[in-house]
C-alpha positions as CSV (number, residue, x, y, z in Angstrom):
1,M,0.0,0.0,0.0
2,T,1.4,3.3,-1.0
3,H,2.0,6.2,1.4
4,L,-0.7,8.2,-0.4
5,R,-3.3,5.4,0.0
6,K,-2.4,5.0,3.7
7,E,-2.9,8.8,4.2
8,T,-6.2,8.7,2.4
9,L,-7.5,5.9,4.5
10,I,-6.5,7.7,7.7
11,L,-8.2,10.8,6.6
12,L,-11.4,8.9,5.6
13,T,-11.4,7.2,9.0
14,K,-10.6,10.2,11.2
15,N,-13.0,12.6,9.4
16,K,-15.8,10.0,9.3
17,T,-16.2,10.7,5.6
18,M,-17.6,7.3,4.7
19,N,-20.2,7.7,7.4
20,Y,-21.4,10.9,5.8
21,V,-21.3,9.4,2.3
22,K,-23.4,6.4,3.5
23,T,-26.1,8.8,4.6
24,L,-26.5,10.3,1.2
25,P,-29.2,9.2,-1.2
26,E,-27.9,6.5,-3.6
27,D,-28.0,8.7,-6.8
28,E,-26.1,11.5,-5.0
29,R,-23.6,9.0,-3.5
30,K,-22.9,7.5,-7.0
31,K,-22.4,11.0,-8.5
32,L,-20.1,12.0,-5.7
33,I,-18.0,8.8,-5.9
34,K,-17.7,9.2,-9.7
35,E,-16.5,12.8,-9.3
36,C,-14.0,11.7,-6.6
37,Q,-12.7,8.9,-8.9
38,I,-12.0,11.4,-11.7
39,E,-10.4,13.9,-9.3
40,S,-8.3,11.3,-7.6
41,A,-6.9,10.1,-11.0
42,E,-5.9,13.8,-11.7
43,L,-4.3,14.2,-8.3
44,I,-2.4,11.0,-8.6
45,N,-1.0,12.2,-12.0
46,E,-0.1,15.5,-10.6
47,F,1.7,13.8,-7.7
48,K,3.6,11.5,-10.0
49,K,4.7,14.5,-12.1
50,K,5.9,16.4,-9.0
51,V,7.9,13.4,-7.8
52,E,9.5,13.0,-11.2
53,Q,10.4,16.7,-11.3
54,L,11.9,16.5,-7.8
55,Q,13.9,13.5,-8.9
56,R,15.2,15.3,-12.0
57,E,16.1,18.4,-9.9
58,K,18.0,16.2,-7.4
59,L,19.8,14.4,-10.2
60,E,20.8,17.7,-11.7
61,K,22.1,19.0,-8.4
62,L,24.1,15.9,-7.8
63,K,25.6,16.2,-11.3
64,A,26.5,19.8,-10.7
65,E,28.1,19.0,-7.3
66,R,30.1,16.1,-8.9
67,L,31.4,18.4,-11.7
68,E,32.3,21.1,-9.1
69,R,34.2,18.5,-7.0
70,E,36.0,17.2,-10.1
71,D,37.0,20.7,-11.1
72,K,38.4,21.4,-7.6
73,E,40.3,18.1,-7.7
74,E,41.8,19.0,-11.1
75,H,42.8,22.5,-9.8
76,I,44.4,20.9,-6.8
77,A,46.2,18.4,-8.9
78,K,47.6,21.2,-11.2
79,K,48.8,23.1,-8.1
80,V,50.7,20.1,-6.8
81,S,52.3,19.3,-10.1
């Protein structure tokens, strides 16, 4: 179970959301659930995009740090020679 799903289950339980949904008339409940399914798919896609962006940024930062370290090592090696 993903972290996002665990968090969702906790929120549903603590906020008693399902108790509220169960009190709705069936047609309204079905409409609400369908809207939530559409929105949740969109939110999951947004979340995945953000995670990918963060991973790219982290990778770029690591590459920049590695290049900087290599440049420093080259500079030190030239001084020593």
